[in-house]
Wavefront OBJ file of the C-alpha trace (Angstrom):
o trace
v -4.210 45.738 -2.826
v -6.169 44.420 -5.859
v -6.950 41.022 -6.695
v -6.938 42.065 -10.810
v -7.317 45.100 -13.034
v -8.754 44.373 -16.446
v -8.917 46.796 -19.411
v -9.486 46.973 -23.147
v -6.750 47.711 -25.284
v -6.901 48.709 -29.280
v -4.005 46.451 -30.466
v -4.233 43.366 -28.162
v -0.950 41.791 -30.062
v 0.924 44.800 -29.444
v -0.440 45.409 -25.710
v 0.461 42.039 -24.526
v 3.914 42.208 -26.366
v 4.472 45.328 -24.467
v 3.457 44.597 -21.132
v 5.201 41.405 -20.936
v 8.339 42.969 -22.322
v 8.140 45.853 -20.209
v 7.069 43.900 -16.790
v 9.523 41.175 -17.110
v 11.874 42.939 -14.853
v 9.400 42.172 -12.090
v 8.737 38.698 -12.886
v 5.152 38.957 -14.710
v 4.165 36.245 -17.066
v 1.271 34.923 -18.646
v -0.566 32.699 -16.173
v -3.868 32.390 -18.429
v -5.144 33.353 -21.513
v -8.179 33.074 -23.779
v -9.536 34.449 -27.207
v -8.240 38.056 -27.785
v -11.834 39.302 -26.521
v -11.266 37.394 -23.479
v -7.662 38.283 -23.044
v -4.561 37.249 -21.155
v -3.995 37.588 -17.582
v -0.423 38.538 -16.352
v 1.244 37.716 -12.940
v 4.228 37.066 -10.664
v 4.911 33.706 -9.862
v 2.491 32.940 -7.075
v 1.070 36.318 -7.126
v -1.923 37.437 -5.406
v -2.757 40.442 -7.942
v -2.878 40.097 -11.834
v -3.030 42.259 -14.723
v -5.561 41.514 -17.477
v -5.957 42.797 -20.957
v -8.620 42.036 -23.938
v -9.332 43.352 -27.038
v -11.998 46.023 -27.586
v -13.089 48.515 -30.017
v -14.411 51.036 -27.096
v -11.841 53.805 -26.583
v -11.104 53.578 -23.075
v -9.764 56.100 -20.836
v -6.223 56.417 -20.296
v -5.036 54.675 -17.073
v -2.607 55.514 -14.558
v -1.082 51.645 -13.594
v 1.619 51.586 -10.975
v 3.426 48.501 -10.127
v 5.754 47.778 -6.917
v 9.525 46.994 -7.592
v 11.177 45.349 -4.711
v 14.538 47.341 -5.877
v 15.739 50.529 -7.547
v 17.446 48.277 -10.148
v 14.196 46.778 -11.088
v 12.742 50.507 -11.811
v 15.807 50.909 -13.856
v 15.095 47.567 -15.669
v 11.513 48.388 -16.410
v 12.232 51.522 -17.707
v 14.669 50.268 -20.067
v 12.208 47.243 -21.435
v 9.240 49.476 -21.516
v 11.448 51.835 -23.963
v 12.753 48.989 -25.998
v 9.257 47.483 -26.183
v 8.116 50.672 -27.904
v 6.792 52.519 -24.610
v 7.266 56.585 -24.798
v 9.186 57.917 -21.987
v 7.154 59.751 -19.146
v 9.587 60.225 -16.615
v 12.878 58.585 -16.178
v 13.815 56.565 -12.957
v 14.545 58.651 -10.246
v 13.267 59.920 -6.688
v 10.451 61.801 -6.401
v 10.594 63.306 -2.933
v 7.358 65.338 -3.375
v 5.725 61.860 -2.714
v 8.145 60.518 0.245
v 12.008 60.448 0.567
v 12.434 57.076 -0.768
v 9.907 57.083 -3.801
v 12.104 56.142 -6.700
v 10.035 55.497 -9.995
v 9.896 55.505 -13.666
v 6.946 56.183 -15.969
v 6.222 55.115 -19.677
v 3.236 55.890 -21.809
v 2.213 52.523 -23.269
v 0.456 51.454 -26.759
v -3.042 53.006 -25.538
v -1.728 55.942 -24.057
v -1.757 54.571 -20.517
v 0.727 55.944 -18.006
v 2.658 52.742 -16.842
v 4.737 53.536 -13.390
v 6.885 50.962 -11.545
v 8.048 52.460 -8.264
v 10.174 51.314 -5.253
v 9.613 52.319 -1.464
v 12.749 51.123 -0.243
v 15.767 53.632 0.686
v 18.813 52.869 -1.504
v 20.968 50.124 -0.058
l 1 2 3 4 5 6 7 8 9 10 11 12 13 14 15 16 17 18 19 20 21 22 23 24 25 26 27 28 29 30 31 32 33 34 35 36 37 38 39 40 41 42 43 44 45 46 47 48 49 50 51 52 53 54 55 56 57 58 59 60 61 62 63 64 65 66 67 68 69 70 71 72 73 74 75 76 77 78 79 80 81 82 83 84 85 86 87 88 89 90 91 92 93 94 95 96 97 98 99 100 101 102 103 104 105 106 107 108 109 110 111 112 113 114 115 116 117 118 119 120 121 122 123 124 125
């Protein structure tokens, strides 16, 4: 749906490490990087969309970023990886039937207070 999302972070090194670790289960990796004020671009191999972070002193508003997972196991792996990377639990992996019957998601709060979600829309196989 989007080409890229870019937002400022207060601690570039901590945020970069957090997102690389937390989103590794989805195959995200560094595709380009400049100085911290320019930032880093993370994407899946041959991905069409990317997440970009850059160092700033501004206080950005908290974001809700939702990433698509192909499997529920990726959602579970994201949640474990994000907590190990220092994220705070904001919703353990599980079904959210109030969205739709197969909405399986997990939520964590990242280093700058952003609500990071990974969701699988597929029924359990």
